[in-house]
C-alpha positions, 0 to 999 in steps of 0.5 A: 525532546519531550516538553515539560508541562506543570501547574502552579497551585496555591491554596488548592487553586491553579494560579499559573501554568508552565510549558518548558519553563515558560509561565502563563497566567492563563491557559489561553495565553499558550500559543500552541494548541497542542500545549494548551490541550496537554495543560487541559488534560493535566487540569482535568486530572482526578480530584482537581476539577473543582479548583480548575473550574473555580479558577478559569470558569466556562470560558476556558471550557469553551476554548478547550472544546474549540482546541479539541475540535481543531485537533480533530479537524486536522486529524480528519484532514490527514485521514482523508488524505490517507484514504485518498492515497489508499483508494488511488493506489487501489484503483491504479492496481486494479486497473493495471490488473484488468488491463494486464489480464485482458491482454494475457487472455487475448494472447493465450487465445491466439496461441498455437501449439504442437507436439515436438521433440528436443533435438539439442541443448544449447548452453549459455552463460549469464553475466555471472558465469552461471550456465543455462540450458536452452532446448532446441525443438523440432515440430511441425508448424503450418504443415512444415517442419520447424526447428526453434530454440526456446526463449526461456533457459533453465538450470539444470536441464529439464529435458534431454535430446529425444524427449517428446514435448509440447510447444506453443507460440504466438502466431504474431511472433512465430519464432518465440517458442516455449515448451509447455510445462506445469508452471507455464500456465501460471507465468503469464498471470504473474503481473495480473496477480500481483497488481490485483492483490495490491489493488485489493489490499489497498482497497481494504486498507482504505475501507478500514481507514474510512471507518477508523477516521469517521469521528475525526472526519465528522469533526472536520465537517462540523468545523467547516460548517460552523 
Protein backbone atom coordinates (compact mmCIF):
# COMPACT_ATOMS: atom_id res chain seq x y z
CA UNK A 1 0.00 0.00 0.00
CA UNK A 2 1.43 3.43 -0.92
CA UNK A 3 2.72 5.56 1.93
CA UNK A 4 1.26 9.00 2.69
CA UNK A 5 3.58 11.98 3.09
CA UNK A 6 2.57 15.43 4.32
CA UNK A 7 4.01 18.73 5.52
CA UNK A 8 2.53 20.70 8.42
CA UNK A 9 2.84 24.43 7.78
CA UNK A 10 2.18 27.36 10.13
CA UNK A 11 2.61 30.98 9.10
CA UNK A 12 4.28 29.91 5.86
CA UNK A 13 6.88 27.75 7.59
CA UNK A 14 7.17 23.97 7.79
CA UNK A 15 6.93 23.05 11.47
CA UNK A 16 6.73 19.25 11.13
CA UNK A 17 6.37 16.41 8.64
CA UNK A 18 4.36 13.18 8.62
CA UNK A 19 4.92 9.74 7.13
CA UNK A 20 1.84 7.50 7.22
CA UNK A 21 0.45 9.56 10.09
CA UNK A 22 3.67 9.48 12.15
CA UNK A 23 4.81 13.03 12.95
CA UNK A 24 8.44 14.13 13.03
CA UNK A 25 9.60 17.57 14.11
CA UNK A 26 12.58 17.45 11.77
CA UNK A 27 13.12 15.41 8.59
CA UNK A 28 16.38 13.94 9.91
CA UNK A 29 14.32 12.09 12.53
CA UNK A 30 12.73 9.94 9.80
CA UNK A 31 14.45 6.51 10.00
CA UNK A 32 13.86 5.39 6.39
CA UNK A 33 16.16 7.17 3.86
CA UNK A 34 13.55 6.74 1.12
CA UNK A 35 10.92 8.42 3.27
CA UNK A 36 13.33 11.27 4.03
CA UNK A 37 13.99 11.66 0.31
CA UNK A 38 10.28 11.79 -0.49
CA UNK A 39 9.69 14.44 2.18
CA UNK A 40 12.56 16.46 0.70
CA UNK A 41 10.90 16.33 -2.72
CA UNK A 42 7.71 17.69 -1.21
CA UNK A 43 9.62 20.45 0.54
CA UNK A 44 11.29 21.47 -2.70
CA UNK A 45 8.00 21.93 -4.49
CA UNK A 46 7.73 25.26 -6.40
CA UNK A 47 7.11 28.26 -4.12
CA UNK A 48 8.24 26.64 -0.85
CA UNK A 49 12.02 26.67 -1.07
CA UNK A 50 12.58 29.82 1.04
CA UNK A 51 10.37 28.62 3.89
CA UNK A 52 12.13 25.26 3.97
CA UNK A 53 15.59 26.77 3.90
CA UNK A 54 14.71 29.22 6.68
CA UNK A 55 13.32 26.39 8.76
CA UNK A 56 15.96 23.70 8.34
CA UNK A 57 19.08 25.46 7.05
CA UNK A 58 22.20 23.95 5.47
CA UNK A 59 22.33 20.88 7.72
CA UNK A 60 19.24 19.47 6.07
CA UNK A 61 20.66 20.13 2.58
CA UNK A 62 23.83 18.24 3.48
CA UNK A 63 21.82 15.38 4.92
CA UNK A 64 19.65 15.15 1.84
CA UNK A 65 22.69 15.15 -0.43
CA UNK A 66 23.98 12.20 1.58
CA UNK A 67 20.60 10.45 1.20
CA UNK A 68 20.63 11.01 -2.56
CA UNK A 69 24.19 9.74 -2.79
CA UNK A 70 23.29 6.65 -0.77
CA UNK A 71 20.32 5.94 -3.05
CA UNK A 72 22.56 6.26 -6.09
CA UNK A 73 25.12 3.97 -4.45
CA UNK A 74 22.49 1.29 -3.93
CA UNK A 75 21.27 1.73 -7.52
CA UNK A 76 24.88 1.49 -8.72
CA UNK A 77 25.39 -1.75 -6.81
CA UNK A 78 22.22 -3.20 -8.31
CA UNK A 79 23.33 -2.00 -11.75
CA UNK A 80 26.69 -3.74 -11.40
CA UNK A 81 24.92 -6.95 -10.41
CA UNK A 82 22.68 -6.78 -13.49
CA UNK A 83 25.66 -6.06 -15.73
CA UNK A 84 27.57 -9.00 -14.23
CA UNK A 85 24.62 -11.35 -14.82
CA UNK A 86 24.12 -10.19 -18.42
CA UNK A 87 27.85 -10.41 -19.14
CA UNK A 88 28.07 -13.88 -17.56
CA UNK A 89 25.16 -15.22 -19.62
CA UNK A 90 26.67 -13.64 -22.73
CA UNK A 91 30.07 -15.27 -22.16
CA UNK A 92 28.44 -18.64 -21.39
CA UNK A 93 26.23 -18.49 -24.50
CA UNK A 94 29.13 -17.54 -26.77
CA UNK A 95 31.33 -20.24 -25.23
CA UNK A 96 28.67 -22.91 -25.84
CA UNK A 97 28.15 -21.60 -29.38
CA UNK A 98 31.88 -21.74 -30.08
CA UNK A 99 32.24 -25.25 -28.67
CA UNK A 100 29.13 -26.48 -30.49
CA UNK A 101 30.19 -24.86 -33.74
CA UNK A 102 33.66 -26.41 -33.55
CA UNK A 103 32.23 -29.90 -32.97
CA UNK A 104 29.65 -29.45 -35.73
CA UNK A 105 32.26 -28.32 -38.22
CA UNK A 106 34.54 -31.21 -37.28
CA UNK A 107 31.67 -33.67 -37.71
CA UNK A 108 30.70 -32.24 -41.10
CA UNK A 109 34.26 -32.59 -42.34
CA UNK A 110 34.22 -36.27 -41.36
CA UNK A 111 31.00 -37.00 -43.21
CA UNK A 112 30.90 -39.47 -46.07
CA UNK A 113 28.23 -39.37 -48.76
CA UNK A 114 27.01 -41.55 -51.62
CA UNK A 115 24.20 -41.79 -54.14
CA UNK A 116 21.50 -44.36 -53.42
CA UNK A 117 17.82 -45.11 -53.79
CA UNK A 118 14.85 -45.70 -51.53
CA UNK A 119 13.86 -49.38 -51.45
CA UNK A 120 11.22 -49.36 -48.70
CA UNK A 121 9.24 -47.17 -46.28
CA UNK A 122 8.97 -48.26 -42.64
CA UNK A 123 6.01 -46.84 -40.71
CA UNK A 124 6.39 -46.19 -36.97
CA UNK A 125 4.01 -44.62 -34.47
CA UNK A 126 4.99 -42.36 -31.58
CA UNK A 127 3.43 -42.38 -28.11
CA UNK A 128 0.45 -40.30 -29.34
CA UNK A 129 -0.27 -42.71 -32.18
CA UNK A 130 0.95 -40.41 -34.95
CA UNK A 131 2.66 -42.23 -37.82
CA UNK A 132 6.07 -41.33 -39.24
CA UNK A 133 7.77 -42.73 -42.34
CA UNK A 134 11.39 -43.90 -42.23
CA UNK A 135 12.90 -44.59 -45.67
CA UNK A 136 15.16 -47.59 -46.14
CA UNK A 137 17.93 -46.76 -48.58
CA UNK A 138 20.34 -48.84 -50.63
CA UNK A 139 23.78 -47.45 -51.49
CA UNK A 140 27.44 -48.38 -51.79
CA UNK A 141 29.64 -47.89 -48.72
CA UNK A 142 33.36 -48.66 -48.80
CA UNK A 143 32.87 -50.55 -52.06
CA UNK A 144 30.14 -52.79 -50.66
CA UNK A 145 26.35 -52.73 -50.98
CA UNK A 146 24.66 -51.38 -47.85
CA UNK A 147 21.01 -51.17 -46.87
CA UNK A 148 20.15 -48.88 -43.95
CA UNK A 149 17.06 -47.33 -42.45
CA UNK A 150 17.49 -43.58 -42.00
CA UNK A 151 17.43 -42.31 -38.43
CA UNK A 152 15.02 -39.41 -38.99
CA UNK A 153 11.36 -40.02 -39.79
CA UNK A 154 8.85 -37.60 -41.29
CA UNK A 155 5.18 -37.16 -42.11
CA UNK A 156 3.95 -37.22 -44.78
CA UNK A 157 6.42 -39.44 -46.58
CA UNK A 158 8.78 -37.24 -48.61
CA UNK A 159 10.12 -40.18 -50.64
CA UNK A 160 8.72 -43.24 -52.35
CA UNK A 161 10.41 -46.56 -53.18
CA UNK A 162 12.59 -46.14 -56.25
CA UNK A 163 13.43 -42.46 -55.60
CA UNK A 164 17.09 -41.54 -56.08
CA UNK A 165 18.59 -39.84 -53.00
CA UNK A 166 21.90 -38.65 -51.64
CA UNK A 167 22.78 -40.18 -48.28
CA UNK A 168 25.44 -39.20 -45.75
CA UNK A 169 26.88 -40.67 -42.57
CA UNK A 170 29.66 -40.29 -40.02
CA UNK A 171 32.38 -42.96 -40.43
CA UNK A 172 32.46 -43.30 -36.64
CA UNK A 173 28.72 -44.15 -36.72
CA UNK A 174 28.29 -45.83 -40.11
CA UNK A 175 24.78 -47.09 -39.40
CA UNK A 176 23.46 -43.63 -38.55
CA UNK A 177 22.45 -42.73 -42.11
CA UNK A 178 20.39 -39.76 -43.25
CA UNK A 179 19.15 -38.40 -46.53
CA UNK A 180 20.57 -35.06 -47.63
CA UNK A 181 17.87 -32.47 -48.24
CA UNK A 182 17.59 -28.69 -48.53
CA UNK A 183 17.08 -28.32 -44.78
CA UNK A 184 19.59 -30.91 -43.59
CA UNK A 185 22.48 -28.48 -43.96
CA UNK A 186 21.00 -26.15 -41.32
CA UNK A 187 19.96 -28.71 -38.72
CA UNK A 188 23.44 -29.34 -37.22
CA UNK A 189 23.84 -25.60 -36.60
CA UNK A 190 20.64 -25.08 -34.57
CA UNK A 191 22.32 -25.24 -31.14
CA UNK A 192 25.18 -23.03 -32.33
CA UNK A 193 22.77 -20.46 -33.75
CA UNK A 194 20.50 -20.31 -30.69
CA UNK A 195 23.29 -20.06 -28.10
CA UNK A 196 25.24 -17.61 -30.26
CA UNK A 197 22.19 -15.35 -30.67
CA UNK A 198 21.53 -15.43 -26.91
CA UNK A 199 25.18 -14.62 -26.21
CA UNK A 200 25.11 -11.61 -28.53
CA UNK A 201 21.73 -10.42 -27.17
CA UNK A 202 22.88 -10.53 -23.54
CA UNK A 203 26.17 -8.90 -24.53
CA UNK A 204 24.30 -5.99 -26.09
CA UNK A 205 22.06 -5.79 -23.00
CA UNK A 206 25.16 -5.63 -20.78
CA UNK A 207 26.56 -2.74 -22.82
CA UNK A 208 23.27 -0.81 -22.58
CA UNK A 209 23.05 -1.50 -18.84
CA UNK A 210 26.63 -0.25 -18.44
CA UNK A 211 25.83 3.02 -20.20
CA UNK A 212 22.49 3.57 -18.45
CA UNK A 213 23.91 3.02 -14.93
CA UNK A 214 27.03 5.12 -15.41
CA UNK A 215 25.87 7.91 -13.08
CA UNK A 216 24.82 5.49 -10.34
CA UNK A 217 28.10 3.57 -10.55
CA UNK A 218 30.11 6.79 -10.32
CA UNK A 219 28.08 7.78 -7.27
CA UNK A 220 28.76 4.39 -5.71
CA UNK A 221 32.48 4.77 -6.32
CA UNK A 222 32.35 8.30 -4.84
CA UNK A 223 30.67 6.93 -1.72
CA UNK A 224 33.29 4.23 -1.31
CA UNK A 225 36.14 6.67 -1.81
CA UNK A 226 34.58 9.15 0.59
